[in-house]
A tleap script that builds the chain and sets N, CA, C and O, in Angstrom:
source leaprc.protein.ff14SB
mol = sequence {
  NGLN SER LEU PHE ASP ASP ALA VAL LEU ILE
  PRO LEU ALA VAL GLU VAL GLY LEU ALA THR
  ASP VAL VAL THR ALA PHE LEU LYS THR ASP
  ARG TYR ALA ASP THR VAL ARG GLU GLU GLN
  GLU PHE ILE THR SER CYS GLY ALA GLN GLY
  VAL PRO PHE PHE VAL VAL ASN ASN ARG TYR
  ALA LEU SER GLY ALA GLN PRO PRO GLN ALA
  PHE THR GLN ALA LEU GLU ALA ALA TRP LYS
  ASP ILE ALA PRO GLN ILE THR ASP GLY GLU
  ALA CYS GLY PRO ASP GLY CYS ALA CILE
}
set mol.1.N position { 128.912 198.453 78.203 }
set mol.1.CA position { 128.057 199.567 77.666 }
set mol.1.C position { 129.428 200.276 77.223 }
set mol.1.O position { 130.516 200.165 77.788 }
set mol.2.N position { 129.139 200.987 76.148 }
set mol.2.CA position { 130.237 202.018 75.908 }
set mol.2.C position { 129.840 203.483 76.166 }
set mol.2.O position { 128.795 203.897 75.662 }
set mol.3.N position { 130.582 204.271 76.896 }
set mol.3.CA position { 130.296 205.788 77.522 }
set mol.3.C position { 130.392 206.719 75.862 }
set mol.3.O position { 130.101 207.912 75.778 }
set mol.4.N position { 130.761 206.039 74.909 }
set mol.4.CA position { 130.870 206.871 73.735 }
set mol.4.C position { 129.435 206.522 72.835 }
set mol.4.O position { 129.334 207.022 71.715 }
set mol.5.N position { 128.435 205.725 73.321 }
set mol.5.CA position { 127.184 205.553 72.729 }
set mol.5.C position { 126.399 206.753 73.366 }
set mol.5.O position { 126.478 206.945 74.580 }
set mol.6.N position { 125.526 207.683 72.436 }
set mol.6.CA position { 124.660 208.614 72.973 }
set mol.6.C position { 123.592 208.028 73.999 }
set mol.6.O position { 123.274 208.598 75.043 }
set mol.7.N position { 123.041 206.709 73.520 }
set mol.7.CA position { 122.073 205.461 74.194 }
set mol.7.C position { 122.424 205.485 75.606 }
set mol.7.O position { 121.493 205.425 76.408 }
set mol.8.N position { 123.823 205.577 76.113 }
set mol.8.CA position { 124.010 204.906 77.143 }
set mol.8.C position { 124.228 206.301 77.946 }
set mol.8.O position { 123.757 206.472 79.070 }
set mol.9.N position { 125.053 207.365 77.197 }
set mol.9.CA position { 125.321 208.535 77.800 }
set mol.9.C position { 124.303 209.491 78.583 }
set mol.9.O position { 124.318 209.951 79.725 }
set mol.10.N position { 123.296 209.620 77.372 }
set mol.10.CA position { 122.101 210.360 77.621 }
set mol.10.C position { 121.360 210.199 79.057 }
set mol.10.O position { 120.991 211.184 79.696 }
set mol.11.N position { 121.180 208.903 79.492 }
set mol.11.CA position { 120.393 208.601 80.302 }
set mol.11.C position { 121.357 208.788 81.915 }
set mol.11.O position { 120.847 208.913 83.028 }
set mol.12.N position { 122.618 208.762 81.639 }
set mol.12.CA position { 123.339 208.724 82.845 }
set mol.12.C position { 123.515 210.270 83.160 }
set mol.12.O position { 123.488 210.711 84.309 }
set mol.13.N position { 123.711 211.098 81.956 }
set mol.13.CA position { 123.492 212.560 82.301 }
set mol.13.C position { 122.236 212.966 83.112 }
set mol.13.O position { 122.191 213.506 84.217 }
set mol.14.N position { 121.071 212.517 82.174 }
set mol.14.CA position { 119.766 212.671 82.890 }
set mol.14.C position { 119.892 212.397 84.500 }
set mol.14.O position { 119.484 213.335 85.186 }
set mol.15.N position { 120.349 211.359 85.150 }
set mol.15.CA position { 120.446 210.333 86.119 }
set mol.15.C position { 121.062 211.482 87.073 }
set mol.15.O position { 120.737 211.381 88.256 }
set mol.16.N position { 121.944 212.607 86.711 }
set mol.16.CA position { 122.177 213.272 87.551 }
set mol.16.C position { 121.973 214.519 87.736 }
set mol.16.O position { 122.583 215.371 88.381 }
set mol.17.N position { 120.908 214.543 87.008 }
set mol.17.CA position { 120.597 216.205 86.686 }
set mol.17.C position { 120.475 216.788 85.819 }
set mol.17.O position { 119.814 217.814 85.983 }
set mol.18.N position { 120.909 216.565 84.683 }
set mol.18.CA position { 121.048 217.474 83.378 }
set mol.18.C position { 119.874 217.169 82.333 }
set mol.18.O position { 119.567 216.006 82.070 }
set mol.19.N position { 119.296 218.160 81.808 }
set mol.19.CA position { 118.174 218.042 80.948 }
set mol.19.C position { 118.695 217.248 79.653 }
set mol.19.O position { 119.788 217.240 79.087 }
set mol.20.N position { 117.710 216.706 79.453 }
set mol.20.CA position { 117.882 215.909 78.259 }
set mol.20.C position { 118.031 216.490 76.966 }
set mol.20.O position { 118.937 216.072 76.246 }
set mol.21.N position { 117.214 217.459 76.541 }
set mol.21.CA position { 117.494 218.313 75.354 }
set mol.21.C position { 118.771 219.144 75.400 }
set mol.21.O position { 119.252 219.403 74.297 }
set mol.22.N position { 119.403 219.607 76.467 }
set mol.22.CA position { 120.719 220.266 76.686 }
set mol.22.C position { 121.892 219.107 76.533 }
set mol.22.O position { 122.989 219.300 76.010 }
set mol.23.N position { 121.471 217.986 77.045 }
set mol.23.CA position { 122.708 217.096 76.725 }
set mol.23.C position { 122.792 216.572 75.256 }
set mol.23.O position { 123.824 216.374 74.615 }
set mol.24.N position { 121.526 216.390 74.857 }
set mol.24.CA position { 121.494 216.168 73.150 }
set mol.24.C position { 121.987 216.834 72.226 }
set mol.24.O position { 122.548 216.398 71.221 }
set mol.25.N position { 121.735 218.289 72.627 }
set mol.25.CA position { 122.256 219.467 71.726 }
set mol.25.C position { 123.815 219.060 72.120 }
set mol.25.O position { 124.524 218.440 71.328 }
set mol.26.N position { 124.089 219.313 72.913 }
set mol.26.CA position { 125.868 219.299 73.411 }
set mol.26.C position { 126.585 218.292 72.546 }
set mol.26.O position { 127.665 218.560 72.021 }
set mol.27.N position { 125.952 217.083 72.395 }
set mol.27.CA position { 126.709 215.872 72.194 }
set mol.27.C position { 126.657 215.801 70.376 }
set mol.27.O position { 127.213 215.079 69.548 }
set mol.28.N position { 125.792 216.824 70.303 }
set mol.28.CA position { 125.788 216.861 68.616 }
set mol.28.C position { 126.816 218.195 67.997 }
set mol.28.O position { 126.793 218.661 66.858 }
set mol.29.N position { 127.543 218.539 68.957 }
set mol.29.CA position { 128.484 219.719 68.513 }
set mol.29.C position { 129.869 219.203 68.890 }
set mol.29.O position { 130.047 218.139 69.483 }
set mol.30.N position { 130.888 220.079 68.481 }
set mol.30.CA position { 132.360 219.530 68.516 }
set mol.30.C position { 133.014 220.821 69.428 }
set mol.30.O position { 134.222 221.003 69.578 }
set mol.31.N position { 131.952 221.656 69.990 }
set mol.31.CA position { 132.311 222.949 70.677 }
set mol.31.C position { 133.404 222.745 71.830 }
set mol.31.O position { 134.041 223.721 72.227 }
set mol.32.N position { 133.643 221.301 72.435 }
set mol.32.CA position { 134.751 221.387 73.454 }
set mol.32.C position { 135.955 220.147 72.713 }
set mol.32.O position { 136.646 219.400 73.405 }
set mol.33.N position { 135.966 220.176 71.402 }
set mol.33.CA position { 136.428 218.754 70.958 }
set mol.33.C position { 137.871 218.803 71.382 }
set mol.33.O position { 138.356 217.819 71.941 }
set mol.34.N position { 138.860 220.286 71.068 }
set mol.34.CA position { 140.183 220.675 71.179 }
set mol.34.C position { 140.375 220.387 72.726 }
set mol.34.O position { 141.294 219.638 73.056 }
set mol.35.N position { 139.363 221.072 73.909 }
set mol.35.CA position { 139.801 220.983 75.065 }
set mol.35.C position { 139.705 219.423 75.265 }
set mol.35.O position { 140.710 219.008 75.841 }
set mol.36.N position { 138.635 218.266 74.907 }
set mol.36.CA position { 138.962 216.931 75.304 }
set mol.36.C position { 140.197 216.253 74.661 }
set mol.36.O position { 140.917 215.525 75.345 }
set mol.37.N position { 140.410 216.451 73.548 }
set mol.37.CA position { 141.617 216.251 72.937 }
set mol.37.C position { 143.010 216.617 73.676 }
set mol.37.O position { 144.025 215.933 73.543 }
set mol.38.N position { 142.929 217.790 74.477 }
set mol.38.CA position { 144.118 218.137 75.113 }
set mol.38.C position { 143.863 217.495 76.341 }
set mol.38.O position { 144.911 217.151 76.888 }
set mol.39.N position { 142.792 217.197 76.998 }
set mol.39.CA position { 143.030 216.431 78.036 }
set mol.39.C position { 143.251 214.994 78.022 }
set mol.39.O position { 143.632 214.375 79.016 }
set mol.40.N position { 142.996 214.434 76.825 }
set mol.40.CA position { 143.063 212.992 76.408 }
set mol.40.C position { 144.858 213.039 76.300 }
set mol.40.O position { 145.593 212.412 77.062 }
set mol.41.N position { 145.248 213.779 75.367 }
set mol.41.CA position { 146.873 213.820 75.523 }
set mol.41.C position { 147.295 214.140 77.095 }
set mol.41.O position { 148.132 213.348 77.527 }
set mol.42.N position { 147.012 214.809 77.702 }
set mol.42.CA position { 147.757 215.050 78.921 }
set mol.42.C position { 147.513 213.549 79.813 }
set mol.42.O position { 148.394 212.982 80.459 }
set mol.43.N position { 146.167 213.111 79.670 }
set mol.43.CA position { 145.894 211.973 80.583 }
set mol.43.C position { 147.013 210.912 80.181 }
set mol.43.O position { 147.554 210.265 81.078 }
set mol.44.N position { 147.429 210.689 78.621 }
set mol.44.CA position { 147.966 209.679 78.096 }
set mol.44.C position { 149.093 209.887 78.726 }
set mol.44.O position { 149.400 209.096 79.617 }
set mol.45.N position { 149.936 210.959 78.420 }
set mol.45.CA position { 151.043 211.570 78.652 }
set mol.45.C position { 151.356 210.981 80.313 }
set mol.45.O position { 152.482 210.568 80.593 }
set mol.46.N position { 150.536 210.993 81.073 }
set mol.46.CA position { 150.693 210.666 82.462 }
set mol.46.C position { 150.524 209.048 82.777 }
set mol.46.O position { 150.623 208.629 83.931 }
set mol.47.N position { 150.274 208.218 81.706 }
set mol.47.CA position { 150.684 206.780 81.972 }
set mol.47.C position { 148.878 206.199 81.961 }
set mol.47.O position { 148.678 205.109 82.497 }
set mol.48.N position { 147.913 206.791 81.484 }
set mol.48.CA position { 146.415 206.384 81.281 }
set mol.48.C position { 146.503 205.005 80.530 }
set mol.48.O position { 147.277 204.981 79.573 }
set mol.49.N position { 145.968 204.107 80.766 }
set mol.49.CA position { 145.627 203.040 79.807 }
set mol.49.C position { 144.238 202.448 79.917 }
set mol.49.O position { 143.860 201.512 79.213 }
set mol.50.N position { 143.279 203.219 81.111 }
set mol.50.CA position { 142.150 203.039 81.193 }
set mol.50.C position { 141.366 203.701 82.144 }
set mol.50.O position { 141.768 204.783 82.572 }
set mol.51.N position { 140.271 203.209 82.559 }
set mol.51.CA position { 139.744 204.405 83.725 }
set mol.51.C position { 139.374 203.140 84.891 }
set mol.51.O position { 139.367 201.959 84.544 }
set mol.52.N position { 139.117 203.512 86.100 }
set mol.52.CA position { 139.398 204.824 86.351 }
set mol.52.C position { 140.816 205.141 86.469 }
set mol.52.O position { 141.715 204.304 86.550 }
set mol.53.N position { 140.966 206.505 86.475 }
set mol.53.CA position { 142.236 207.160 86.369 }
set mol.53.C position { 142.010 208.726 86.795 }
set mol.53.O position { 141.209 209.575 86.405 }
set mol.54.N position { 143.080 208.738 87.780 }
set mol.54.CA position { 143.120 210.474 88.408 }
set mol.54.C position { 144.279 210.702 88.487 }
set mol.54.O position { 145.233 209.924 88.452 }
set mol.55.N position { 144.228 212.165 88.637 }
set mol.55.CA position { 145.787 212.635 88.337 }
set mol.55.C position { 145.359 213.821 89.394 }
set mol.55.O position { 144.361 214.505 89.168 }
set mol.56.N position { 146.178 214.024 90.569 }
set mol.56.CA position { 146.048 214.812 91.570 }
set mol.56.C position { 147.325 216.093 91.282 }
set mol.56.O position { 148.495 215.711 91.250 }
set mol.57.N position { 147.080 217.267 91.126 }
set mol.57.CA position { 147.622 218.267 91.122 }
set mol.57.C position { 148.699 218.340 89.948 }
set mol.57.O position { 149.791 218.907 89.963 }
set mol.58.N position { 148.082 217.602 88.911 }
set mol.58.CA position { 148.750 217.723 87.630 }
set mol.58.C position { 150.364 216.470 87.806 }
set mol.58.O position { 151.142 216.126 86.915 }
set mol.59.N position { 150.360 216.187 88.878 }
set mol.59.CA position { 151.687 215.172 89.348 }
set mol.59.C position { 151.747 213.801 89.756 }
set mol.59.O position { 152.567 212.954 89.403 }
set mol.60.N position { 150.563 213.660 90.720 }
set mol.60.CA position { 150.399 212.500 91.338 }
set mol.60.C position { 149.265 211.618 90.538 }
set mol.60.O position { 148.148 212.130 90.468 }
set mol.61.N position { 149.461 210.362 89.944 }
set mol.61.CA position { 148.649 209.543 89.207 }
set mol.61.C position { 148.284 208.290 89.691 }
set mol.61.O position { 149.168 207.492 90.003 }
set mol.62.N position { 146.496 207.859 89.853 }
set mol.62.CA position { 146.442 206.739 90.346 }
set mol.62.C position { 145.710 206.213 89.502 }
set mol.62.O position { 144.668 206.842 89.320 }
set mol.63.N position { 145.854 205.130 88.790 }
set mol.63.CA position { 145.513 204.109 87.843 }
set mol.63.C position { 144.410 202.994 88.441 }
set mol.63.O position { 144.717 202.422 89.486 }
set mol.64.N position { 143.419 202.747 87.941 }
set mol.64.CA position { 142.535 201.480 88.394 }
set mol.64.C position { 142.073 201.789 89.761 }
set mol.64.O position { 142.157 202.945 90.177 }
set mol.65.N position { 141.590 200.834 90.494 }
set mol.65.CA position { 140.889 200.867 91.598 }
set mol.65.C position { 141.959 200.972 92.600 }
set mol.65.O position { 142.868 200.142 92.617 }
set mol.66.N position { 141.909 201.843 93.345 }
set mol.66.CA position { 142.587 201.912 94.613 }
set mol.66.C position { 142.185 202.168 95.916 }
set mol.66.O position { 141.216 202.882 96.175 }
set mol.67.N position { 142.993 201.534 96.887 }
set mol.67.CA position { 142.443 201.813 98.484 }
set mol.67.C position { 142.420 203.151 98.610 }
set mol.67.O position { 142.858 203.908 97.743 }
set mol.68.N position { 141.839 203.573 99.845 }
set mol.68.CA position { 141.442 205.062 100.032 }
set mol.68.C position { 143.021 205.438 100.574 }
set mol.68.O position { 143.257 206.631 100.385 }
set mol.69.N position { 144.020 204.785 101.128 }
set mol.69.CA position { 145.322 205.108 101.603 }
set mol.69.C position { 145.833 205.615 100.172 }
set mol.69.O position { 146.516 206.637 100.114 }
set mol.70.N position { 145.568 205.041 99.253 }
set mol.70.CA position { 146.238 205.424 97.735 }
set mol.70.C position { 145.782 206.962 97.833 }
set mol.70.O position { 146.637 207.836 97.970 }
set mol.71.N position { 144.775 207.189 97.779 }
set mol.71.CA position { 143.955 208.474 97.576 }
set mol.71.C position { 144.461 209.595 98.909 }
set mol.71.O position { 144.718 210.784 98.722 }
set mol.72.N position { 144.519 208.948 100.141 }
set mol.72.CA position { 145.121 209.481 101.196 }
set mol.72.C position { 146.636 210.069 100.809 }
set mol.72.O position { 146.890 211.273 100.769 }
set mol.73.N position { 147.538 209.068 100.549 }
set mol.73.CA position { 148.933 209.292 100.114 }
set mol.73.C position { 149.142 210.364 99.006 }
set mol.73.O position { 149.957 211.272 99.169 }
set mol.74.N position { 148.381 210.243 97.857 }
set mol.74.CA position { 148.698 211.384 96.927 }
set mol.74.C position { 148.184 212.685 96.951 }
set mol.74.O position { 148.661 213.559 96.227 }
set mol.75.N position { 147.058 212.938 97.882 }
set mol.75.CA position { 146.611 214.074 98.543 }
set mol.75.C position { 147.508 214.986 99.311 }
set mol.75.O position { 147.553 216.216 99.337 }
set mol.76.N position { 148.190 214.106 99.909 }
set mol.76.CA position { 149.119 214.539 101.070 }
set mol.76.C position { 150.337 214.912 100.417 }
set mol.76.O position { 150.891 216.000 100.575 }
set mol.77.N position { 150.719 214.040 99.724 }
set mol.77.CA position { 152.024 214.365 98.942 }
set mol.77.C position { 151.855 215.606 97.951 }
set mol.77.O position { 152.853 216.310 97.794 }
set mol.78.N position { 150.830 215.898 97.354 }
set mol.78.CA position { 150.282 217.248 96.915 }
set mol.78.C position { 150.460 218.465 97.639 }
set mol.78.O position { 151.102 219.474 97.350 }
set mol.79.N position { 149.688 218.142 98.750 }
set mol.79.CA position { 149.759 219.166 99.965 }
set mol.79.C position { 150.933 219.544 100.433 }
set mol.79.O position { 151.059 220.739 100.698 }
set mol.80.N position { 152.062 218.641 100.647 }
set mol.80.CA position { 153.243 218.782 100.857 }
set mol.80.C position { 154.097 219.649 99.779 }
set mol.80.O position { 155.104 220.265 100.129 }
set mol.81.N position { 153.606 219.651 98.406 }
set mol.81.CA position { 154.135 220.412 97.193 }
set mol.81.C position { 153.814 221.949 97.396 }
set mol.81.O position { 154.578 222.864 97.089 }
set mol.82.N position { 152.825 222.055 97.844 }
set mol.82.CA position { 152.194 223.541 97.877 }
set mol.82.C position { 152.213 223.951 99.367 }
set mol.82.O position { 152.567 225.121 99.509 }
set mol.83.N position { 151.997 223.461 100.232 }
set mol.83.CA position { 151.939 224.115 101.495 }
set mol.83.C position { 153.077 225.243 102.010 }
set mol.83.O position { 152.877 226.253 102.685 }
set mol.84.N position { 154.403 224.701 101.431 }
set mol.84.CA position { 155.496 225.599 101.559 }
set mol.84.C position { 155.293 227.145 101.169 }
set mol.84.O position { 155.816 228.113 101.721 }
set mol.85.N position { 154.375 227.138 100.046 }
set mol.85.CA position { 154.424 228.283 99.107 }
set mol.85.C position { 153.253 229.335 99.563 }
set mol.85.O position { 153.124 230.518 99.249 }
set mol.86.N position { 152.383 228.447 100.469 }
set mol.86.CA position { 151.517 229.267 101.149 }
set mol.86.C position { 151.920 230.060 102.609 }
set mol.86.O position { 151.607 229.488 103.653 }
set mol.87.N position { 152.383 230.935 102.653 }
set mol.87.CA position { 153.072 231.460 103.807 }
set mol.87.C position { 152.655 233.062 104.384 }
set mol.87.O position { 153.034 233.630 105.409 }
set mol.88.N position { 151.646 233.574 103.206 }
set mol.88.CA position { 151.552 235.173 103.520 }
set mol.88.C position { 150.056 235.359 103.508 }
set mol.88.O position { 149.652 236.437 103.072 }
set mol.89.N position { 149.188 234.489 103.914 }
set mol.89.CA position { 147.835 234.610 103.428 }
set mol.89.C position { 147.357 235.486 105.135 }
set mol.89.O position { 147.953 235.505 106.212 }
set mol.90.N position { 146.104 236.084 104.712 }
set mol.90.CA position { 145.608 236.694 106.456 }
set mol.90.C position { 145.312 235.442 107.012 }
set mol.90.O position { 145.205 234.350 106.453 }
set mol.91.N position { 145.192 235.762 108.222 }
set mol.91.CA position { 144.547 235.050 109.193 }
set mol.91.C position { 144.440 235.777 110.579 }
set mol.91.O position { 144.933 236.852 110.920 }
set mol.92.N position { 143.576 234.799 111.360 }
set mol.92.CA position { 143.114 235.555 112.569 }
set mol.92.C position { 143.874 234.608 113.592 }
set mol.92.O position { 143.942 233.382 113.499 }
set mol.93.N position { 144.468 235.448 114.646 }
set mol.93.CA position { 145.152 235.001 115.689 }
set mol.93.C position { 144.499 234.647 117.043 }
set mol.93.O position { 143.282 234.463 117.070 }
set mol.94.N position { 145.298 234.533 118.264 }
set mol.94.CA position { 144.104 234.430 119.269 }
set mol.94.C position { 143.638 235.800 119.692 }
set mol.94.O position { 142.780 235.828 120.575 }
set mol.95.N position { 144.084 236.973 119.182 }
set mol.95.CA position { 143.374 238.184 119.904 }
set mol.95.C position { 142.679 238.564 118.882 }
set mol.95.O position { 142.453 239.774 118.842 }
set mol.96.N position { 142.273 237.942 118.056 }
set mol.96.CA position { 140.997 238.242 116.970 }
set mol.96.C position { 141.661 238.472 115.500 }
set mol.96.O position { 142.721 237.925 115.198 }
set mol.97.N position { 140.908 239.374 114.563 }
set mol.97.CA position { 141.583 239.470 113.563 }
set mol.97.C position { 142.021 240.857 112.886 }
set mol.97.O position { 141.145 241.719 112.953 }
set mol.98.N position { 142.878 241.131 112.425 }
set mol.98.CA position { 143.360 242.487 111.840 }
set mol.98.C position { 143.110 242.899 110.485 }
set mol.98.O position { 143.793 243.655 109.794 }
set mol.99.N position { 142.029 242.296 110.193 }
set mol.99.CA position { 141.860 242.423 108.623 }
set mol.99.C position { 141.040 243.593 108.504 }
set mol.99.O position { 140.700 243.998 107.392 }
savepdb mol mol.pdb
quit
């Protein structure tokens, strides 16, 4: 089955709770065509050649069916990238909060 076929896509959208008429109307427009093209270009630049394909934090790519450990590694690596940047957030200590 092809997800490019409305006869396949609409029932899937309805299955996850979207209204048939809304999905049908949406598929008849090109409202988000530019956004979709930009996403396609980005994913292609990340090396995607098929699905599933995941990108974590715009840096770590996972292609194909991967074991849970691969996702754990990608998420931990992404966290290490941003964790040092989070240094001055408000927080509560042992004596309560001073917010």
